[in-house]
C-alpha positions in Angstrom: -14.1 118.6 27.7 -11.7 116.8 29.6 -11.1 113.1 28.5 -10.7 109.9 30.0 -10.5 106.5 28.6 -11.4 103.3 30.2 -9.8 99.9 29.5 -11.7 97.3 27.5 -15.0 96.5 28.2 -16.6 92.6 27.4 -18.9 91.8 24.8 -17.5 88.9 23.2 -16.3 90.0 20.4 -14.8 93.4 20.2 -13.0 96.0 21.9 -14.7 98.8 23.0 -12.4 102.2 24.4 -14.6 104.9 26.8 -14.1 108.7 25.7 -16.3 110.5 28.2 -16.3 113.1 30.8 -20.0 115.2 30.9 -20.4 118.5 30.8 -23.5 120.2 32.7 -26.0 120.9 29.6 -29.4 122.3 31.6 -29.0 124.6 35.0 -30.9 121.6 36.5 -28.0 119.2 35.9 -25.7 117.8 38.9 -22.6 116.2 38.1 -21.7 113.7 40.3 -18.4 111.5 40.9 -19.0 107.7 40.5 -17.9 106.1 43.3 -19.5 102.3 42.7 -21.7 100.8 39.6 -23.6 97.4 39.8 -23.5 94.7 37.0 -26.9 94.1 35.8 -28.0 90.8 33.5 -29.0 93.7 31.3 -25.7 95.4 30.6 -24.3 91.5 28.9 -27.4 91.7 26.8 -25.9 95.3 25.3 -22.8 94.9 25.2 -23.3 92.0 23.0 -26.1 93.4 21.2 -28.8 90.6 21.8 -31.2 93.1 21.7 -30.3 94.8 18.1 -30.2 98.5 19.1 -26.8 98.9 20.7 -24.6 101.5 19.6 -21.0 101.1 20.1 -19.0 102.6 21.8 -21.0 101.5 24.5 -21.0 102.7 28.1 -22.9 100.3 30.1 -24.2 101.1 33.8 -27.4 102.0 35.2 -27.0 101.1 39.3 -24.9 104.3 39.9 -24.0 105.7 43.1 -21.7 108.9 43.5 -21.0 112.0 45.0 -22.3 115.5 44.1 -19.6 117.3 42.3 -21.2 120.5 40.6 -25.1 122.1 40.2 -26.5 124.2 38.2 -27.6 127.3 39.3 -31.2 126.2 39.3 -30.4 122.6 41.1 -32.7 122.6 44.4 -32.6 119.4 45.8 -28.9 119.0 45.9 -25.8 120.3 46.9 -22.1 119.2 46.6 -21.3 116.7 48.5 -24.3 114.8 48.8 -24.2 110.8 47.7 -26.8 110.0 44.9 -27.6 107.5 43.2 -28.7 107.4 39.2 -31.0 104.3 37.9 -31.9 102.8 34.8 -33.8 106.0 32.8 -32.3 109.7 33.0 -35.2 111.5 30.8 -39.3 111.3 30.5 -41.5 113.5 29.0 -42.8 115.1 31.9 -46.3 115.5 30.0 -47.9 112.0 29.8 -50.3 110.3 32.3 -47.7 108.2 33.9 -45.4 111.4 34.2 -47.8 113.3 35.9 -48.1 109.8 38.1 -44.7 109.6 39.2 -44.4 106.7 36.7 -41.5 107.9 34.2 -40.8 104.0 33.7 -43.7 103.9 32.0 -43.2 106.7 29.9 -43.5 106.3 26.4 -40.5 108.9 25.6 -38.1 107.8 28.7 -34.4 107.5 27.5 -32.7 104.9 29.4 -29.4 105.8 31.3 -27.1 104.5 29.2 -27.0 103.3 25.0 -29.7 105.1 23.7 -29.7 109.0 21.9 -30.8 111.8 24.0 -32.9 114.6 22.9 -29.8 117.0 21.9 -28.9 114.0 19.9 -26.0 112.7 22.0 -25.5 109.8 23.5 -26.5 108.8 27.0 -23.4 106.7 28.5 -23.6 104.6 31.6 -21.8 104.6 35.3 -18.8 102.2 33.6 -17.1 105.9 34.0 -15.5 107.8 36.7 -18.4 110.7 36.1 -21.8 111.2 34.8 -24.4 114.6 34.5 -28.1 114.1 35.3 -30.8 116.0 35.8 -31.6 116.4 39.7 -35.0 115.1 38.5 -33.4 111.9 37.6 -31.4 111.5 40.9 -32.4 110.3 44.1 -30.8 110.7 47.5 -28.8 107.9 49.0 -29.6 108.1 52.7 -26.5 108.3 55.8 -25.8 104.9 57.2 -26.8 103.1 53.7 -23.4 101.5 52.6 -23.0 103.1 49.3 -21.4 99.8 47.1 -24.2 97.5 48.8 -26.9 100.6 47.4 -25.9 100.5 44.1 -28.0 97.1 42.9 -30.8 98.8 44.8 -31.2 101.4 41.7 -32.1 98.7 39.3 -32.7 95.1 41.2 -34.2 97.0 44.7 -36.8 98.6 42.5 -37.9 95.9 39.9 -39.0 94.2 43.1 -40.2 96.9 45.4 -43.0 98.3 42.8 -44.9 95.5 42.3 -44.7 94.3 45.7 -46.0 97.9 46.7 -48.2 98.4 43.6 -50.0 94.7 44.2 -50.7 95.1 47.7 -48.1 92.3 48.6 -46.9 94.5 51.1 -48.9 93.7 54.2 -47.5 91.7 57.4 -48.7 88.1 57.6 -49.1 87.6 53.6 -47.5 84.3 52.1 -45.1 85.4 49.4 -43.6 83.4 46.8 -40.3 84.4 45.2 -39.1 82.2 42.4 -35.5 81.9 41.3 -33.0 83.2 43.8 -30.3 85.7 41.9 -30.1 89.3 41.8 -33.8 89.9 41.8 -34.6 87.1 43.8 -32.6 87.7 46.4 -33.8 91.4 46.8 -37.4 90.2 46.6 -37.0 87.9 49.9 -35.3 90.9 51.5 -38.2 93.1 51.0 -40.9 90.9 51.1 -39.3 89.9 54.7 -39.2 93.4 55.4 -43.0 94.0 54.7 -43.7 91.5 57.3 -44.6 88.6 55.2 -43.8 84.7 55.2 -41.6 84.2 52.3 -41.1 80.6 50.2 -38.1 80.4 47.9 -39.2 78.7 44.8 -36.2 77.3 43.1 -35.1 74.5 40.7 -31.4 74.1 42.5 -31.5 72.3 45.7 -28.1 73.6 46.2 -29.9 76.6 47.3 -31.5 76.1 50.0 -29.5 76.7 52.4 -28.8 80.3 51.4 -32.2 81.1 50.9 -33.1 79.9 54.8 -29.8 80.7 56.4 -28.5 83.6 54.6 -31.8 85.4 53.3 -34.0 84.6 56.0 -36.7 82.7 54.0 -39.1 80.9 55.8 -39.7 77.5 53.9 -38.0 76.7 50.1 -39.7 74.2 47.7 -38.1 72.5 44.5 -40.0 73.1 41.5 -39.5 70.3 39.8 -40.4 68.3 43.2 -44.2 67.4 42.8 -44.8 66.5 46.4 -43.4 69.7 47.9 -45.2 71.8 45.2 -48.2 69.8 46.3 -48.0 70.9 49.8 -47.9 74.5 49.0 -50.4 74.9 46.6 -53.2 77.2 47.2 -51.4 78.9 50.1 -49.6 81.6 48.5 -51.1 85.5 48.2 -48.3 86.2 45.4 -45.3 85.4 43.7 -42.5 87.3 42.5 -41.3 85.7 39.6 -37.8 86.6 38.7 -36.7 83.8 36.4 -35.7 85.4 32.9 -35.7 82.1 31.1 -38.7 79.8 29.5 -40.4 78.2 32.4 -44.0 76.8 33.0 -46.6 78.9 34.5 -48.8 76.6 35.0 -47.1 75.2 38.5 -46.7 78.7 39.7 -50.2 79.7 39.2 -51.4 76.8 40.9 -49.4 77.6 44.3 -51.7 80.7 44.8 -55.1 81.6 46.6 -58.2 82.6 45.0 -57.4 85.8 43.7 -53.8 85.4 44.2 -51.1 87.4 42.1 -48.2 86.0 40.1 -46.4 88.9 38.6 -43.6 89.0 36.6 -40.3 91.0 36.7 -37.7 88.6 34.7 -36.7 89.8 31.4 -38.4 86.7 29.3 -39.9 87.5 25.7 -42.5 84.9 25.6 -44.2 82.3 28.2 -47.3 80.1 27.3 -50.7 81.4 29.0 -52.6 78.8 31.1 -56.4 80.7 31.3 -58.0 78.1 33.2 -56.6 78.5 36.4 -56.9 82.3 36.4 -60.4 81.8 35.4 -61.2 79.6 38.1 -59.9 81.4 40.9 -60.0 84.7 39.7 -55.9 84.3 39.7 -54.0 87.7 37.7 -50.6 87.4 36.1 -49.2 90.8 35.7 -45.9 92.2 34.9 -43.7 95.3 36.4 -40.6 97.0 35.1 -38.4 99.1 37.9 -40.3 101.8 39.4 -40.3 105.7 38.7 -38.6 108.1 40.3 -40.5 108.8 43.4 -41.0 105.5 44.4 -37.2 104.7 44.0 -36.2 107.2 46.5 -39.0 105.8 48.7 -37.5 102.5 48.1 -34.2 103.5 49.2 -35.0 105.2 52.3 -37.2 102.4 53.1 -34.0 100.0 52.7 -32.2 102.5 55.0 -34.6 102.1 57.5 -35.0 98.4 57.6 -31.4 97.4 56.8 -32.0 96.3 53.2 -28.9 95.9 51.5 -27.7 93.9 48.3 -25.3 91.0 48.7 -22.7 92.2 46.9 -19.0 91.3 45.7 -17.0 94.0 45.2 -14.5 94.4 42.0 -12.2 96.3 40.7 -12.4 98.1 37.4 -10.0 95.8 35.5 -11.8 93.0 36.9 -15.0 93.5 34.5 -14.4 91.2 31.7 -14.2 88.3 34.7 -17.1 89.3 36.1 -19.1 88.8 33.0 -18.2 86.0 32.0 -19.3 84.9 35.5 -22.4 86.4 35.7 -23.2 84.5 32.5 -22.5 81.5 34.3 -24.5 82.6 37.4 -21.5 82.6 39.4 -22.2 85.5 42.1 -23.7 86.0 45.1 -26.2 88.3 44.1 -24.3 91.2 42.5 -21.2 92.7 41.0 -20.5 95.9 41.9 -17.5 97.6 40.6 -15.5 100.1 42.9 -14.9 102.5 40.1 -13.8 106.2 42.5 -10.6 103.6 43.9 -9.9 101.4 40.6 -10.9 103.1 37.6 -7.6 105.2 37.4 -5.4 102.6 37.8 -6.5 100.9 34.6 -6.8 104.4 32.7 
């Protein structure tokens, strides 16, 4: 087995050295040379062991784009040279109802791309590396014309907002949709909603994001959530809201923005929120959650993004900038996703 050692990966406390160069383990596996990998806020949580499940050495990264360099002899979907992506999961049971419905993301036995034990007892490792092996069923094709660096965040941030827009019927032209929070998830929600033909209102606590939302991302309006007059002006006007905020925040003001039968969908990783019941009962409104998407839907999302020129706004960084990028991400100092140029900078930091 060929070995490659990454530089120190930031976890706030200790050094983590990666020793990793995977071998094909199945006839349906593909090996990819990793070209780009996005940095998700979840990577920080795992590096710092915020969830209490991290096993070191840990190799983060689940927004992975690369090129096929080897295929197993039973691989049917891909060939050497194809541009592909790997998202947040790499294994599911294939036998539960969720898997049968192409919803591997809700499989109770799914295995995330990194930080968990695989079915053979080995650990899964992510995209902060030069090479990766995955089963062909957990790989998506990157269409020609979609920039590979900007495509990487679609494998997590993109599908996280695309899936609920589709599932809850918020993908119809002419709907009025709200997007709460304007970060990595929020800016993708604005772009996909606009591509579906919706009128989009960004709801934020930060007045300084108004110009960005309207002029750069194409939102139709901007509301400061702490301004009672502005919130009153859009009360009862929205068909749906995608809430991307991952910190504690009140839901009541958001529910009041919905029409009767409106839907508030939570996609931010927040552990608990106070649930106001009366506005749900009186207007038959819905609060729901959603987490990424299955592989079929992820491919659909990637193809839709290519057709409608939906790309993440990114800052491409070299591998030796990862620690600084993590610190900046904690301060929300990025518009809107860091993407590591793995192929061109990893060798220089090994």
